[in-house]
N, C-alpha and C positions, 0 to 999 in steps of 0.2 A: 506406734510405729513413727519412725522421723523421718520428716519430708524435707528436702533439701529449698532451699532458697527457688529454685527455678520451677521445683511445682509448686509453692507457695501461692509465686510472683503469676501464674498461669490462673489459678483459682482464683485469688485477688482481680484480677483484672477480668474475668469471669462474674464474679461477684458481683463489681462495681457498675460494670454496665448493665446488670440484670436487674439489679437493685435502681437503676437510673431510668430503664424500662417501664418498670413496675410503676415508680412514683408520678408517669405520665401514662398512667391508667390503661398499660398496653395488656392485652388479652395474649394469652399462651402462643397461639397462632403467629401472631406480630411478635413477641420474644423469640421463637424459633427461630423466623424468617430475620430476621436485625441481628440475631447471633451465628450468621451461616460461618464469619471470620474465625471464630471464637470455635469454631466444631473440629480443628486437628489438635488446638490445642489439650481442648476437652478428652478427644481421642490418647494423645499422650498420656495424659494423666492415667485413663483406664487401661492402659498398658504397662503403667509403668509404678502405681501406690498399691494396685491390688484393692480387695476388699474393705477391709480394714483402713485404707489409707484415704478411699473415696468416700468411708463412712466420717472420718477426723474432718475431711474438710467439709461437708455437708453439715457439719454440727457446728465448724468456725464459720463457715461463710454463709449467710442469708441466701444470698444472689446464687452461687453456685449449687445449691439444695435446690432452689426454683428450677433452676436451668436443668437438672441434672432427673427431677420429677417430670418435666416436659418432655424431655430426649427418653426418657423409660417408659411414661405414656405412650406416646406416638410409635414407640417400638413394638409397646404391647398390642397396640392398634392394627401394625403393619402384622406381626405375628396371627393377631387374632381375624384378620382380611378385612374389619371394619374401616380402617384404612388402608387404601390402596397405594403400593410404592411406585414408586415411579420406575420407569424402565430404563 
């Protein structure tokens, strides 16, 4: 998949911020909360790059992959009922 400059920039910004938080020994909940401002960009990527593009971004950017896994785990928890979704 060919990713455009805007998509790469969003992923890179997420990567940098997550790696910074991880270096500060932040746990997944802290990373999730601190990354709230980056959620629209992540959603934009989900809507525009497809599964192969998300896979490529996760391979290219470690911090992006960490954030994607955190969001995936939260979504799975909400789906299973182990995490209660806010109303």
